[in-house]
Structure formats: structure tokens, C-alpha cells
C-alpha positions as CSV (number, residue, x, y, z in Angstrom):
1,M,156.5,-122.3,-39.5
2,I,155.1,-123.0,-35.9
3,K,157.2,-120.5,-34.4
4,R,156.0,-117.7,-36.4
5,I,152.3,-119.0,-35.4
6,Q,153.9,-118.8,-32.2
7,N,154.9,-115.3,-32.1
8,S,151.7,-114.3,-34.1
9,S,148.9,-112.1,-32.4
10,I,146.1,-114.3,-31.1
11,R,143.9,-112.5,-33.6
12,T,145.6,-114.1,-36.3
13,R,145.5,-117.3,-35.1
14,M,142.0,-117.2,-34.4
15,V,141.0,-115.7,-37.6
16,L,143.4,-118.4,-39.5
17,L,141.9,-121.3,-37.3
18,F,138.1,-119.9,-38.3
19,F,139.6,-119.6,-41.6
20,T,140.9,-123.0,-42.3
21,T,138.1,-125.1,-40.4
22,T,135.4,-122.5,-42.5
23,L,137.2,-123.1,-46.2
24,L,137.3,-126.7,-45.5
25,I,133.8,-127.4,-44.3
26,L,133.0,-124.9,-47.4
27,I,134.5,-127.1,-49.7
28,I,133.1,-130.2,-48.4
29,N,129.5,-128.7,-48.6
30,I,129.7,-128.0,-52.3
31,F,131.2,-131.4,-53.2
32,M,128.6,-132.7,-50.9
33,Y,126.1,-130.4,-53.0
34,I,127.1,-131.2,-56.3
35,N,127.1,-134.6,-55.9
36,V,123.6,-135.3,-54.1
37,N,122.5,-132.5,-56.2
38,G,123.6,-135.0,-59.7
39,M,122.2,-137.8,-58.0
40,V,118.7,-135.8,-57.4
41,N,118.7,-134.9,-60.6
42,Q,119.0,-138.5,-62.5
43,L,116.4,-139.6,-60.0
44,D,113.9,-137.1,-61.1
45,E,115.0,-138.3,-64.8
46,V,114.9,-141.7,-64.2
47,Y,110.5,-141.8,-64.2
48,L,110.5,-139.3,-66.6
49,S,110.3,-141.6,-69.7
50,N,107.2,-143.5,-68.1
51,I,105.7,-140.1,-67.2
52,S,106.1,-139.0,-70.8
53,L,104.3,-142.3,-71.9
54,N,101.5,-142.2,-69.7
55,R,100.9,-138.8,-71.1
56,L,101.3,-140.0,-74.5
57,A,98.3,-142.6,-73.8
58,D,96.3,-140.5,-72.1
59,T,96.3,-137.9,-74.6
60,L,95.6,-141.0,-77.2
61,T,92.6,-141.7,-75.7
62,G,91.5,-138.2,-75.7
63,I,91.7,-137.7,-79.4
64,Q,90.0,-141.1,-79.6
65,T,87.3,-139.7,-77.6
66,S,86.8,-136.5,-79.2
67,M,86.9,-138.1,-82.7
68,T,83.9,-140.4,-81.6
69,D,82.0,-137.4,-79.2
70,Y,82.2,-135.4,-82.8
71,L,81.2,-138.5,-85.1
72,N,78.0,-139.1,-82.8
73,T,77.3,-135.1,-82.3
74,R,78.9,-132.9,-84.9
75,S,79.2,-130.8,-81.8
76,S,82.3,-127.6,-82.4
77,D,83.5,-128.7,-78.7
78,A,84.3,-131.9,-79.7
79,I,86.0,-130.6,-83.1
80,E,87.7,-128.0,-81.1
81,E,89.0,-131.0,-78.0
82,Y,89.9,-133.6,-81.0
83,Y,92.0,-131.0,-82.6
84,R,93.8,-129.6,-79.0
85,Q,94.1,-133.2,-78.1
86,T,96.0,-133.6,-81.9
87,Q,98.4,-131.3,-81.4
88,N,99.5,-132.2,-78.3
89,Y,99.9,-136.0,-79.6
90,T,102.0,-134.6,-82.3
91,E,104.4,-132.7,-80.0
92,L,104.8,-135.6,-78.0
93,I,105.4,-138.3,-80.8
94,S,107.7,-136.2,-82.2
95,K,110.2,-136.9,-78.9
96,L,110.5,-140.2,-79.7
97,N,113.1,-142.0,-81.1
98,D,112.8,-142.3,-85.3
99,Q,116.2,-143.6,-85.8
100,T,117.3,-148.1,-86.3
101,M,119.2,-148.7,-83.3
102,N,120.7,-152.1,-81.3
103,N,117.9,-151.2,-78.7
104,E,114.7,-152.9,-78.0
105,L,113.0,-150.2,-76.6
106,K,114.0,-147.5,-79.1
107,M,113.2,-149.6,-81.8
108,M,109.7,-150.0,-80.1
109,E,109.5,-146.1,-79.7
110,K,110.2,-145.9,-83.9
111,K,107.1,-148.1,-84.3
112,V,104.9,-146.3,-81.9
113,R,105.7,-143.1,-83.5
114,H,104.9,-144.5,-86.8
115,M,102.0,-146.3,-86.2
116,S,100.9,-142.3,-84.2
117,E,101.5,-140.8,-87.3
118,N,99.3,-143.3,-89.4
119,Y,96.5,-143.1,-86.8
120,L,96.6,-139.4,-86.8
121,E,96.3,-139.2,-91.3
122,L,93.3,-141.7,-90.5
123,T,91.6,-139.4,-87.6
124,D,92.1,-136.7,-89.9
125,Q,90.4,-138.5,-93.1
126,T,87.7,-139.9,-90.7
127,I,86.4,-136.2,-89.7
128,D,86.8,-134.9,-93.0
129,A,84.4,-137.7,-94.4
130,K,82.4,-137.1,-92.1
131,R,82.1,-133.3,-92.7
132,G,81.8,-134.8,-96.3
133,G,79.0,-136.1,-95.1
134,N,80.3,-139.3,-96.8
135,V,78.8,-142.2,-94.4
136,E,80.3,-144.9,-96.2
137,K,84.0,-143.2,-96.2
138,Y,84.2,-142.0,-92.7
139,K,82.9,-145.3,-91.5
140,V,85.7,-147.6,-93.1
141,R,88.2,-145.0,-91.6
142,Y,87.0,-144.9,-88.0
143,E,87.2,-148.6,-87.9
144,G,90.6,-148.5,-89.4
145,A,91.7,-145.5,-86.8
146,S,89.8,-147.9,-83.9
147,E,91.8,-150.9,-84.6
148,L,95.4,-148.9,-85.2
149,Y,94.2,-146.8,-81.8
150,G,93.9,-150.6,-80.1
151,Y,97.5,-151.2,-81.6
152,I,99.2,-148.3,-80.5
153,R,98.0,-148.4,-76.7
154,T,99.2,-152.2,-76.9
155,Y,102.5,-150.8,-77.6
156,I,102.2,-147.8,-75.1
157,Y,101.4,-150.3,-72.8
158,S,104.7,-152.8,-73.4
159,L,107.0,-149.6,-73.7
160,N,106.1,-148.2,-70.5
161,N,106.1,-151.8,-69.0
162,E,109.8,-152.2,-70.0
163,Q,110.9,-148.3,-69.2
164,F,109.5,-149.4,-65.9
165,R,111.7,-152.5,-65.2
166,S,114.9,-150.3,-66.6
167,N,114.1,-147.7,-64.7
168,A,113.6,-149.6,-61.3
169,N,116.9,-150.9,-61.9
170,S,118.5,-147.4,-62.1
171,Y,116.7,-146.2,-59.5
172,Q,117.9,-149.0,-57.2
173,L,121.6,-148.2,-58.3
174,L,121.5,-144.6,-57.8
175,S,119.4,-144.8,-54.7
176,V,122.5,-147.0,-54.0
177,S,125.1,-144.4,-54.6
178,L,123.2,-141.8,-52.9
179,H,123.1,-143.2,-49.6
180,Y,127.1,-143.8,-50.1
181,I,127.7,-140.6,-50.8
182,E,125.8,-139.3,-47.7
183,L,127.7,-141.6,-45.2
184,V,130.6,-140.7,-46.7
185,N,130.0,-136.8,-46.5
186,C,129.0,-137.4,-42.9
187,I,131.9,-139.4,-42.1
188,V,134.1,-136.5,-43.4
189,L,132.5,-133.8,-41.6
190,V,132.7,-135.3,-38.0
191,L,136.2,-135.9,-38.9
192,V,136.5,-132.0,-39.4
193,G,134.6,-131.2,-36.7
194,I,136.9,-133.3,-34.6
195,C,139.8,-131.4,-35.5
196,N,138.6,-128.5,-35.3
197,V,137.9,-128.7,-31.2
198,V,141.3,-130.0,-31.2
199,L,142.9,-127.5,-32.7
200,T,140.7,-124.6,-30.9
201,M,141.3,-126.4,-27.3
202,I,145.3,-126.0,-28.1
203,L,145.1,-122.4,-29.1
204,V,142.8,-122.0,-26.1
205,S,145.3,-123.8,-24.0
206,T,147.7,-121.3,-25.6
207,M,146.1,-118.8,-24.3
208,T,144.9,-119.7,-20.7
209,K,148.2,-121.0,-19.5
210,P,149.8,-117.8,-19.6
211,L,147.0,-116.0,-18.7
212,Q,146.5,-118.5,-15.0
213,K,150.1,-117.6,-14.1
214,L,149.3,-114.2,-15.0
215,A,146.0,-113.9,-13.0
216,G,148.0,-115.8,-10.0
217,T,151.0,-113.3,-9.8
218,A,148.5,-110.5,-10.1
219,D,146.6,-112.0,-7.3
220,Q,149.7,-111.9,-5.5
221,V,150.5,-108.5,-6.2
222,A,146.9,-107.3,-4.8
223,Q,147.5,-109.2,-1.5
224,G,151.0,-107.0,-1.2
225,N,153.7,-109.4,-2.2
226,L,155.6,-107.8,-4.1
227,D,158.8,-110.4,-3.9
228,V,157.4,-112.4,-6.6
229,E,158.8,-114.2,-9.4
230,L,158.8,-112.4,-12.6
231,L,156.1,-113.9,-15.2
232,P,158.1,-116.1,-18.1
233,V,157.9,-114.5,-21.6
234,V,157.6,-117.4,-24.0
235,S,155.4,-116.0,-27.1
236,G,155.5,-112.4,-29.0
237,D,151.6,-112.3,-28.8
238,E,149.3,-109.9,-26.6
239,I,149.7,-112.0,-24.1
240,G,153.5,-112.3,-23.9
241,V,153.3,-108.0,-24.1
242,V,151.4,-108.3,-21.4
243,S,153.7,-110.3,-19.1
244,K,156.3,-108.4,-20.4
245,A,154.8,-105.1,-19.1
246,F,153.2,-106.8,-15.8
247,N,157.3,-107.7,-15.4
248,Q,158.0,-104.2,-15.9
249,M,155.3,-102.8,-13.7
250,I,156.1,-104.9,-10.8
251,V,160.1,-104.2,-11.1
252,S,159.1,-100.3,-11.3
253,I,156.5,-100.7,-8.2
254,R,159.6,-102.0,-6.2
255,Q,162.1,-98.9,-7.2
256,Y,158.8,-96.4,-6.5
257,I,158.4,-98.0,-3.2
258,R,162.3,-98.1,-2.4
259,R,162.4,-94.5,-3.5
260,L,159.4,-93.4,-1.3
261,T,160.5,-95.1,1.8
262,E,163.7,-92.7,1.6
263,S,161.4,-89.8,1.2
264,M,158.4,-90.4,3.6
265,E,160.5,-88.3,6.3
266,K,160.9,-85.3,4.0
267,E,157.7,-85.4,2.1
268,R,155.7,-85.5,6.2
269,A,157.6,-82.4,6.9
270,M,156.8,-80.5,3.8
271,K,153.2,-81.6,4.1
272,E,153.1,-80.3,7.6
273,R,154.5,-77.1,6.5
274,E,152.0,-76.7,4.2
275,L,149.3,-77.4,5.9
276,M,150.2,-74.6,8.4
277,M,150.9,-72.2,5.1
278,E,147.2,-73.1,4.4
279,T,145.8,-72.4,7.8
280,H,147.8,-69.3,7.9
281,L,146.6,-67.9,5.1
282,K,143.2,-68.6,5.0
283,D,143.2,-66.9,8.5
284,A,144.5,-64.1,6.8
285,Q,141.7,-63.7,3.9
286,I,139.3,-64.0,6.6
287,K,141.0,-60.8,8.6
288,Y,141.3,-59.1,5.4
289,L,137.6,-59.3,4.1
290,Q,136.6,-58.5,7.8
291,A,138.4,-55.5,7.4
292,Q,136.5,-54.1,4.5
293,I,134.5,-51.1,6.5
294,N,133.9,-47.6,4.5
295,P,134.1,-45.1,7.1
296,H,131.9,-42.9,4.8
297,F,129.0,-44.8,7.0
298,L,130.0,-44.1,10.5
299,F,130.4,-40.6,9.2
300,N,127.0,-40.2,7.5
301,T,125.5,-41.8,11.0
302,L,127.3,-39.3,13.6
303,N,125.8,-36.7,11.0
304,A,122.6,-38.1,11.5
305,G,122.7,-38.2,15.1
306,A,124.0,-34.4,15.2
307,Q,121.0,-33.4,13.1
308,L,118.4,-35.3,15.5
309,A,120.3,-33.7,18.7
310,M,119.0,-30.3,16.5
311,M,115.8,-31.3,16.5
312,E,114.4,-32.8,19.9
313,G,115.0,-33.6,23.1
314,A,118.0,-35.7,24.8
315,E,116.3,-38.6,25.7
316,R,115.7,-39.7,22.2
317,T,119.2,-38.7,21.0
318,Y,120.8,-40.6,23.9
319,R,119.0,-43.9,22.5
320,Y,120.2,-43.4,19.2
321,V,123.6,-42.5,19.8
322,Q,123.6,-45.4,21.9
323,K,122.7,-47.5,19.1
324,V,124.9,-46.3,17.1
325,A,128.0,-46.7,19.3
326,D,126.7,-50.7,20.1
327,F,127.0,-50.9,16.0
328,F,130.6,-49.8,15.9
329,R,131.4,-51.3,19.1
330,Y,129.9,-54.8,17.9
331,N,132.3,-54.4,14.7
332,V,135.1,-53.6,16.5
333,K,134.7,-56.2,19.3
334,K,133.5,-59.0,16.5
335,N,136.2,-58.3,13.7
336,N,138.2,-60.7,14.3
337,D,135.6,-64.0,16.1
338,T,132.5,-66.1,14.9
339,V,129.2,-65.4,16.2
340,T,125.7,-66.7,17.0
341,L,122.9,-66.1,14.9
342,R,121.3,-64.7,18.0
343,E,124.2,-61.8,18.0
344,E,123.6,-61.5,14.3
345,I,120.2,-60.8,14.7
346,A,120.5,-58.4,17.0
347,L,123.1,-56.5,14.7
348,V,120.7,-56.2,12.1
349,D,118.0,-55.0,14.7
350,T,119.9,-52.4,16.0
351,Y,121.2,-51.5,12.2
352,I,117.5,-51.1,11.5
353,Y,116.5,-48.7,14.3
354,I,119.8,-46.8,13.1
355,L,118.1,-46.5,9.6
356,N,114.7,-45.9,10.5
357,V,115.7,-42.6,13.0
358,R,117.8,-41.6,9.8
359,F,114.6,-42.3,7.0
360,A,111.8,-40.9,9.6
361,G,110.6,-44.7,10.1
362,D,109.8,-46.1,6.3
363,I,111.6,-49.2,6.7
364,H,108.9,-52.0,7.7
365,F,111.0,-54.9,9.3
366,C,109.6,-58.5,10.6
367,K,111.3,-61.3,11.0
368,K,110.3,-65.1,11.5
369,I,112.5,-67.0,13.5
370,D,113.1,-70.4,14.6
371,E,114.7,-69.9,18.4
372,S,116.5,-73.2,18.1
373,L,118.5,-72.3,15.6
374,L,120.3,-69.1,17.5
375,G,123.3,-70.8,18.7
376,L,124.5,-71.4,15.5
377,Q,128.3,-70.1,15.1
378,V,128.5,-67.9,12.1
379,P,131.2,-65.5,11.0
380,S,130.5,-61.9,12.4
381,M,129.0,-59.5,10.0
382,I,127.0,-61.7,7.2
383,L,123.5,-61.0,7.4
384,Q,124.1,-56.9,7.9
385,P,125.4,-56.8,4.9
386,I,122.6,-58.2,3.2
387,V,120.1,-56.4,5.1
388,E,121.9,-52.8,3.7
389,N,121.9,-54.2,0.4
390,S,117.8,-55.0,0.5
391,V,117.9,-51.4,1.4
392,N,120.1,-49.6,-1.1
393,Y,119.2,-51.5,-4.1
394,G,115.6,-52.8,-3.3
395,I,113.3,-50.7,-1.1
396,R,114.9,-47.1,-1.2
397,N,113.0,-45.1,-3.7
398,I,110.1,-46.8,-4.5
399,D,106.4,-45.8,-5.2
400,W,105.2,-48.5,-2.4
401,E,105.7,-49.5,0.9
402,G,108.9,-51.2,1.2
403,E,109.2,-54.3,3.4
404,I,111.7,-56.6,4.9
405,V,111.6,-60.1,6.3
406,L,114.5,-62.0,7.9
407,S,113.8,-65.5,8.3
408,V,115.7,-68.4,10.3
409,Y,114.3,-71.9,9.3
410,R,115.2,-75.5,8.9
411,E,115.7,-77.4,5.8
412,D,116.9,-81.1,5.7
413,D,120.0,-81.1,7.0
414,F,120.7,-77.3,7.0
415,A,119.9,-74.1,8.9
416,C,118.6,-71.4,5.9
417,V,118.3,-67.5,6.4
418,S,116.4,-65.6,4.3
419,V,116.4,-61.9,4.0
420,K,113.7,-61.1,1.3
421,D,112.4,-57.3,0.0
422,N,109.4,-56.5,-1.9
423,G,111.7,-53.9,-4.1
424,I,112.8,-53.0,-7.7
425,G,114.3,-56.9,-7.5
426,I,117.1,-57.5,-9.7
427,S,118.4,-58.9,-13.1
428,Q,119.7,-62.3,-13.3
429,E,122.7,-60.9,-15.2
430,K,123.8,-59.2,-12.1
431,I,123.0,-62.1,-10.1
432,D,125.2,-64.2,-12.1
433,K,128.1,-61.2,-11.4
434,I,127.9,-61.8,-7.9
435,M,127.8,-65.3,-7.8
436,S,131.0,-65.2,-10.1
437,S,132.7,-62.5,-7.8
438,E,132.6,-60.4,-10.9
439,L,130.9,-57.6,-8.9
440,R,133.3,-55.3,-7.4
441,A,133.5,-52.1,-5.1
442,A,133.1,-49.9,-8.4
443,D,129.3,-51.1,-8.3
444,L,128.5,-50.3,-4.3
445,S,127.0,-46.9,-3.9
446,K,128.2,-44.5,-2.0
447,D,126.1,-45.3,1.0
448,S,127.4,-48.7,1.4
449,N,129.6,-49.6,4.3
450,G,131.6,-51.5,2.0
451,I,130.9,-55.1,2.7
452,G,128.4,-56.3,0.0
453,L,127.6,-59.8,-1.2
454,D,130.5,-60.6,-2.5
455,N,132.6,-60.2,0.5
456,V,129.5,-62.2,2.6
457,I,130.4,-65.2,-0.1
458,G,133.7,-65.2,0.5
459,R,134.0,-65.5,3.8
460,L,131.2,-67.7,4.1
461,R,132.9,-70.4,1.3
462,L,135.9,-70.0,3.4
463,F,134.1,-70.6,7.1
464,L,131.7,-73.1,6.0
465,D,134.6,-74.7,3.5
466,E,131.6,-75.3,1.2
467,K,130.7,-73.8,-2.8
468,D,127.1,-73.8,-2.5
469,V,126.4,-71.6,0.4
470,I,124.2,-68.6,-0.6
471,S,121.6,-68.2,-3.7
472,I,119.8,-65.0,-4.9
473,L,116.2,-65.3,-5.9
474,S,114.5,-62.2,-8.1
475,D,111.5,-63.3,-10.2
476,G,112.1,-60.1,-12.1
477,E,111.3,-56.1,-12.3
478,N,109.5,-54.9,-9.1
479,Q,108.9,-58.4,-7.9
480,G,111.4,-58.3,-4.9
481,T,114.6,-60.3,-4.2
482,E,115.4,-62.8,-1.7
483,V,118.8,-63.9,-0.6
484,I,119.6,-67.2,1.2
485,I,122.3,-68.4,2.9
486,Y,122.7,-72.5,3.9
487,I,124.3,-73.7,6.9
488,P,125.0,-77.1,7.2
489,M,124.0,-78.8,10.8
490,T,125.6,-81.4,12.8
491,E,124.0,-83.1,15.6
492,G,124.4,-81.3,18.9
493,E,125.7,-78.0,16.8
494,Y,123.1,-75.7,17.9
495,E,121.5,-74.5,21.0
496,D,118.4,-75.1,22.0
497,V,116.5,-71.6,23.2
């Protein structure tokens, strides 16, 4: 039985202990309640007879008083009071003993009852005589009733005294018995409490000792000592299960460390090869993204230069062609390099000049530049595609004067590059497509150079190794669009100009 309890779960043992002690305390309390309640009821009954006799005497006096008042005044209040007191007195004497018994108190009760019945007959006759106007008769009946009233009062007083003596002895005996029961119950409750504490300490001890050993061993393992002795498993409860699992964990860790030590060199070599492959892949992705230039833009630009040469003198043509050459020279030279913001902005200036020549100066372009940030390193060809999008999809074919604003400023730990136009705006659905790389080459116009926002976002994420590198903002139709690039900065990363 003990072994079965020892192998039972902690919850079962605690529930069993709680149930046993609670049941024992409940039984003791019920036994104490029944005994004490019985004693209290007996104590209440001890003086009940005295209370009844006092009420009997008071009611008898009420009858005599109300009868006398009626004889003197003949008032309706007096006769009503007389009948009420008579009814109460009749109910009280009906509860008195009417049997012949070998008990002095019971015999006195019988005499009081018989005299009271005679008294009530005399009082009724007195009242009737008064109502009939028979003065002589009601006086005789009144004197007889008054004399009998005195005898009854004397008997009630004597009976009350005898009852009080008898009740006092009973009360003393019951009081002693009640104190004895209370003392016994208190002793039993104290013993049950002591047993409960002892059993609880035993149960807690059986749980805490294995836990202390487990905690000590776990602390050694946490400090790196895996050569600890395995824990003894002496019970089948939750602590035994945890101890067994802990032992198995230590064995598994030892085996794992041994296997890890044997394969460490091989894994290190594999890791180095993996890093090299990842580096080459990242570089290839950047080069692939930068290589996506549509030659259609080049043809349109050269055609515009040829048309300009036909329309005006050679000086402006020379400048235009020179700008075009600078633009494509930048693309060829910087295709595989990182550049500074200064160079990217210079390319945008060149691009805007070429467009203004092509479109007769319709593009209004202004800059707000924090010169201290122009030394930041960025991938090449990230600003020109954004400006190109503002031209093609923002301000071209609008009915008001189009404007593009390029801003470079500092915000917290970021250098921000903003390209904002006052064009037709862009829907949130299309912004979501661009940010999730769902907008592909099929969505580009024929005048695009092929490097769209998807390309810029991809190269920036690879270069900066960040996901949130760009945001696209538009308040709705005809409210313009703003594209902001966020470049993380560290101290000393940029040049002061």
C-alpha cells in the first residue's frame, strides 16, 4: 500500500492528503455541532417552564384587572381586554398537567389548572351579573373570584420557585457537559491539525529532496560540467519521470557533443563554401539587375539629337550630344560599381537636361540638398530610374505645370533621398504591387529605360541588406507621388563638403 502511494502522482498524493484531513475535520465538526446544538436546545428548555409560569401569572393579573375595570366603568375597552386576556389564559392553562402523577410539581400544575378553570367560571358569572344589573350577585361572584385569584397567584409563585430550583440544577449539569464537549472537541481538532502538519511535512519532504538533487545537478550541468553522476530514480511520480528524462538528456548531450566534435572540421569547411557561394550569388544578382537597360531609350535620345542638329546651330547640338555621351558613359563606367550620392545627382541633372531638350523645357526640376550627405555610397543608377518614373507616369500629359523636387536630408539615423512630383499620383494597389515585386516589365511604357522601381528596390535591399529601404507615398488621384529612399548611416560614413 505504501509503495503504491509512493509511485502515485504528486497530484494524487496531495488530493488524498487533503481529502483525508478535510473529511476528518468535517466529521469532527459535525459531531461537535450536533452535540453543542443539542445542549443549547436543552439549555433553552430549562427555563422555558419558568417563562410560561410568568406569562401565566401576568395573564391572570390582566384578567383580574380588566374585570375590575369593567365593573367600575362598564367600558367597551375593558370588556374587550377581559375577553382577550381570558382567551390567552385559557390557552396557557391548557398546556398544564391534568393527570395524576407521582410528581409534586406536576400535581401543583394540576391544582393550578383546576383552580384557574373555576376562576374563569366565576369571572364570567361576575361579568354576566354586572351586565344583568344584579348588583348583589356580581359582588358575591367578584369576591369569590378575587379570593380564588389570590390562591392561584400563590400556587403559581410556589410552582415557579420549585421549577426554578429544579431548572438551576439541570442548567448546571448541562453547562458542565457543554464545557466538557467543547474541551474534547478542541483537543481532537488540535491532534488532527498536528497530524495534518506532520503528514504535509512528510509529503513535502518526499518531493523536495529529489528536487534539490535535481536542481544541484542541473546547476552543475549549466556551468558546463557534463561528467555529473546520473540521478537515482526512486519513485514513479512526476519527479521520477523528470529525473529519468534529465538523465536521458545528459546522456544525449554527451553523445551529441562527441558527434559534434568529430564533425566540426567538416562542417566548418562546408560553412566556408556556403558563405563563398552566397557572396558570389549576391554579386551576380546585383550585376544582373544593373544590366537591364533597354536600348530603346538610346535610340530615341540619338534621334532627338539628330533632329536638333537639323533645326539649329552646331553649338547647342554639341552640348546636347556631349550630355548624351556623358549619360551613357556613366552607365558603362559605373555599371559594376558603387557611387556617391553626388555622382547620382549629377547623372539626374544630365538626364533632366536631355529631357528638356527633347521636350522643349517642359520639365521643371529643383533640388534641396544637404551637402554633408553627398559622400554616402549607394548602388549606381538608383535615382535616375525614379526620376524617369516621375516623368513618364507622373507629370507627362498633365494639364498643369509639372514639377519634380529632389531632396536629400537627414532623419534620425538615416539619410533620406526624396523624389517628389505633382503629377497624377498612383493608386495604393499599384504601390502594393511595386513593393511586393509583382509589377514586371510588361507594366513599363515603351519610353522607359527598363530599370524600374522593382529593379531599384531589389538592388537597394541587396546592397544595404535591409528590407525597408524605400517607401512610396501618394494621397490619391492628381495629388502627386513621393518616393523616399532610406540609407542607414554610421559615424564617419559620409564626407563633409
